[in-house]
N, C-alpha and C positions, 0 to 999 in steps of 0.2 A: 354210391361212394361219398364219404365224410371226410375231410381233410383239415387240419386245424392250421391256420395262416397266421395268426397272432395272438398275443396274450394281451390283457390290459394293464399290465406293468413292463416296466422296463428296468433293467439291473442299474444300480448306482454307479458301480465299478465295471470296469471293462473287465469280462471274464475271460481271461488269458488262457486258464488251463483248458477250457473248453472249446477255443478255437484251435490250440495246439493238438489237443484229441481229433478233432475233425480233421485238419491237416493231416495228422500222423495216419489215420486208418484210410485217407484218400492215398497217401503216398504208399503204403504198404499194400493196398488194393492194387496201384499199377505195378507194383514191384512182383506180386505174387500171384495175379490173377493170370492163368494159362489154360483153358480149356483145352484138353486132349483126351482122345479115345484111348483108353484100356479095356481090352476085349468089347463087351457090350456096353461099357460104361463112359460117359464123359464124365473126367475128372475135371473140377474147375481150377484148380492150383496147379502151379507149376511143380514138377516133382519134387524139387530140394524144398519147397515150402509146405509139403504135406505133413511133414513131421510134428509141424505146430499146430495142427488142428488138435482137437481134444478126443482122443479115443477111448472111451469109457473100459472097454477089454484090456488094455494096459496103457494106463496113463501115466504122462510123467506130469512131476509139479509144475513144470513152468506150462504146460498147454493150458491148465486151468487160467491163465493169463492171456497167452498167446492166442490162442483159439479166437478170442474176442477182437483182434485186430485183421481178421481174413474175412472176406467176403466172397460168397460164390456166385455171384452175377453184380451188372452194373445197377440194376434195379434194388438189388440188395444192400448197394453201399449207400445209393442215392436216399432210400427210405429210412435207414438207420440215420445218417447223417444229418437229413432234414429234422427227423423228430429229435435230436440230440441239440439242434440249435434252438429249434422251439422252445425246448423244456429245460435244457442245460443250463442256458445264461444265468436266467434267475436263480438256480440253486447254485451254480457255482460262487454267483455274488452273495448268497446267503451263508454258504460253508467257509467261504475264502479259497484261495488257491490249493493251498496243501490239503485241507480237510476235503475239497473236493475230488482232488486227484486221488487220494486214500479210498474215497467213497466208491468212486468209480470203478476202480481196479477191484476193491472188495464186492461190487454189485456182479462185477464180471466172474469173479471166483465162485459166490455163491450160488449164480445161475448155472455155473459148469456143474456144480456139485449137485445141484437139484437134477439136471438132466442126466448125468453119469450115475446115479443112485436108481433110476427107473427106466435108462435106456442103454442100448449096447451100441448103436450106431455113431459113427462119427458126429461132431457138430462143430459150427464153426461160425462168428458173426457177433456182432456189439449188440444184438437183439437184448440178451439179457441184462446187459450192463444199463443198456437206454432205459429198459423197463425199470430198472432200480432207480434213476434220474427221475423218470417220470413219477414212481410211487413217491418220490421225495417230494416232487413240485406238488402232489395231490395233499401231502402232510403240511407242508410251508404254507402253500397258496390257495387253500381250498374255495376261497370266495372270490377269486377272482375269475374274470372272463375271457373266455376264449372265443375267437371269432373261427367258425368253421365253413368251410367251403363245402356245399353240397351238390352233387353231378346225380340227377336219377333221371327225369324225362327232360330237365329246366335245370337250369344252373342258378345258384344263389347262395347267399350267405345267411347265417344267424350267430347269435352269441348265447353261449350258455357256459353255466358255472362250470370250474375246472373239477372239482369233486364228482358232480355229475357226468361229465363225460370221459373221465379217466375210470370211475368204478362201474358205469354201465357199458360204455363202448368199448373201451381198450382193455379190461379186465375181463368183466363179463361176458360181453358178446364175443370179442376178439380172441378170446383165449378159452375160457370155461365152455361156452357154447360151441364154438368151432373145433374145440377138440375132440367133441364127441361126433360130429357131423361133418369134418371136413376131411377129406384123404390126401389134404397137400402133406409134402414133407416139410413142417415146419416144428421148431423145437417149442411145445406150447408149454411144457413144463420147466424150462429154462427160462422163459416169460415170467411165468407165473411166480417162480423163486426170486426171480428179479425184483418183481412188485412187491413182494413180501418182505424180502432184504432191505428195500428203499425204505416201504412204510414203517416197518419195524425200527429200523436204526436211526431215521430222523425222529420218529414219535420219541424214543428212547432219549436222545440227543436233549429235545425241548423240555421232557419231562425232568430231566437230570440237570437242567440249566446248564449245560455245556454249550448250547448256543442260545440266543436270545430268543424268548418266545413273544409273541404279539396275540392281541385278542384276536386276531383273523386267522391265524394259523389253527391247525386242528386241535394241538394241546389247549389252546387260548380258548376256541369255543366249548369245548368238553368244560375246561374250568368255570366258564361262563355259565354253562348250562347247569351246573353243579351248584354254582352259587344261587341262581334265581330258584333251581327248585328248592335248596333248603330256606332261601326267603319265602317263597310260597308256603312252605311248611310252616312257617312261623307267624305267617298271617292266619294260617286255619287254625293252627294250635291254640287250644283253651288258655294255655297259658301266655298266649301273644302278649307283649307290652302294647301293641297297637289294637287290641281288642278291649278298649276302654270303656264300653258301653255295657260291661256285665255286672248285674247288680249283686253276685254273691261276692264280689271281692271290692268292698268300700274304697281301698285305696287307688282304685282304678276307675272310681265313678266320677264324672264329672260334679265339680262344685255346683249345686243348684242355685244355690244364691247371686252366681254371677253369670247371666244368660249369654253376657258379651263374649267371655273367655270361653263359655261353651261352646257357643257357634264358630269361634276362630279355632280351636283344637279341633273341632269335628270337620272343618274345612280342610286342614293342614292333613289329616289322616286321609280324608278322601282323595285329597289330591295325590299323595304316595301311592295310594293304591293304583289311582289310574296311570300314572307315570310308570309304575312297575308293570302293568297288564299291557301299555302301549309297546314296552321295550320286549314285553315277551313275544308281541305279534311282530315285532320288527319294524311297528309304525314308528319311526325314528320322527317324520315330522311334527305328529301329534304329541310324543312325549316332550319335544322341545318348548312346544306352545304350553305346554302344560307346567314345565320345569318353570318357564317366565312367570307364569301364573302364582306359582308356590312362591316365587320370590317376592313378588308384590304382596302376596299375605304374610310372609314370614323372610325377611331380607338375609338370615343368616342360617336359615335352617338348614341341615345337611342330610343327605339320603344315605342309604346303607353302602358301604365303600364301592363295591362294583357297580351300584347303580349311579352313584356320584360319578364316578370315572366315566361311565359310558356316556353318560349325559354332558359332560365336558368334551370329550371327544367328538360328539354329535355337533355341538355348537362349535367347536374349532373347525370341523369339516364343511359345516355351513356357512361359514364365514361371519359369525356373529363374534367378534372377536373380544368384545369388553366382557359380555356376560361368560363366555369361555374362560377367560381368565379369572373371573369372579368364582365359578365353579370349580377349577383347579385350585385356586386358595381356600375355598372352603374344604376343598378334599383334604389339602395339606394340614389345615387348622386340627382335623378332626383324626385324619389317619397320617400321621407324622412316620409311623414305623413302616408305612408301605414297602415291600420289598424292592419295588422297582421305583423309589422315591426321586432318583436321579432324573428318570425319564419325564417325571412331572417338571422338575426344576428347568429341564431343556426346553419343554414346550412353552411354559411360562416365558421362560428367557427370549424366545422367539416370537410369541406374543407381544409382549411387551416391548421388544427391540424394532420389530419389522412392521407392526399393523398400529400399534397404540402408541409409539413415539416416546415413550418412557423410558430413556437412555439409563439412568441410575437402577431402575428396579429393573431393567433387564441384565445389566451387568451383573447385580446381585444373585439374581438367580442362576444366570450363566455359568458364574465362577463356582457357586455350589452344585451344579450339575456336573462340572468338570472334574471337581475334586472325587467324583464317585462314579463316573462314568467308564464302562469297560470296553464297550464297542468301538473300535478303532474309527469306523466311520461317522459315528455320532461323536467322538472326540474332536475329531477333524472338524465336523460343522461347528461344534460349539466353540472351538478356538477360532474360526473363521469369523463367527458371529462377534465373538468379544473384540478380534482384531478391528473388525468394521465398525463400531461401536466406539472404541476407545480413538480411532483415528480421525472420528468426526468431531 
């Protein structure tokens, strides 16, 4: 038995809608649950509530929503609400309250359609909507760690990245594989439809920039991979500007009369290659060390855009405030048209205000960020930091 018990991140804001959905499900379960015998069968719902199940043979429109608020047993409701609590809080935080409510109800509807198109038996339960939320978590927070409780011959815990747990355990093993080997009366196709809805919708929202993307979400990871692939192609292309030792192209050949410059340029090229290779291997510690060495060799040297930003982020995460600020400023100097430049302004404002104690520079960057920020949480953070600095 494997049971997720916590995630490595917490919501920045109170996930009110997720709490309301959990309470609503529990209250409706208490009102509608009433096992009773009808001929040879045990019906889990009170007679008046059975009309709200989704009956694929004769469906009513409202049933595609109401079925998701009904449950057939105490373990059914507890399991669904537990998973909704574990994964829904952070998704609620990311999508906002109204967006999350619409997303949850959409997941319920799509899951119901997935079941109704393939089956004739009635269905009830929030599992499909919870699967949609879990699929959204996979796209938004694939690199976060989930602590899992395991109970086999002994009990313990371990941590695993969300993308592996959700893809391998919840989607493949619990639904794709179990669908073919289990005889349990479980709506596997509703679950799979929910996962498909959650993954596709949130991926589309990120790709279309309707919600902010980050380098650690699935869309950001794919963009980073594509940038690194293109950068590798440049490094191996015969026409690459970094291939400076090609004798057939005189304009790219080092000037033989200046051996000091020759050695200096070769050192820079080699450091760039090694930094790129370290980041490709996710060896961020070595990449940071190599970048420090690069700046000692060439203090104002700028790496390719995403590589420069990745290095600045890693320095920030490692607590190397001064060097991180310099890396971000070098990034702005060369890539001022970056589509998320306001995020860089905000980061520099926080660095100079909180860690480097340079009030004037911090306020300059924070005010530039505030003019362009669109995320309400980031706007509030920026205003709070400006107020703090102006009051000191």
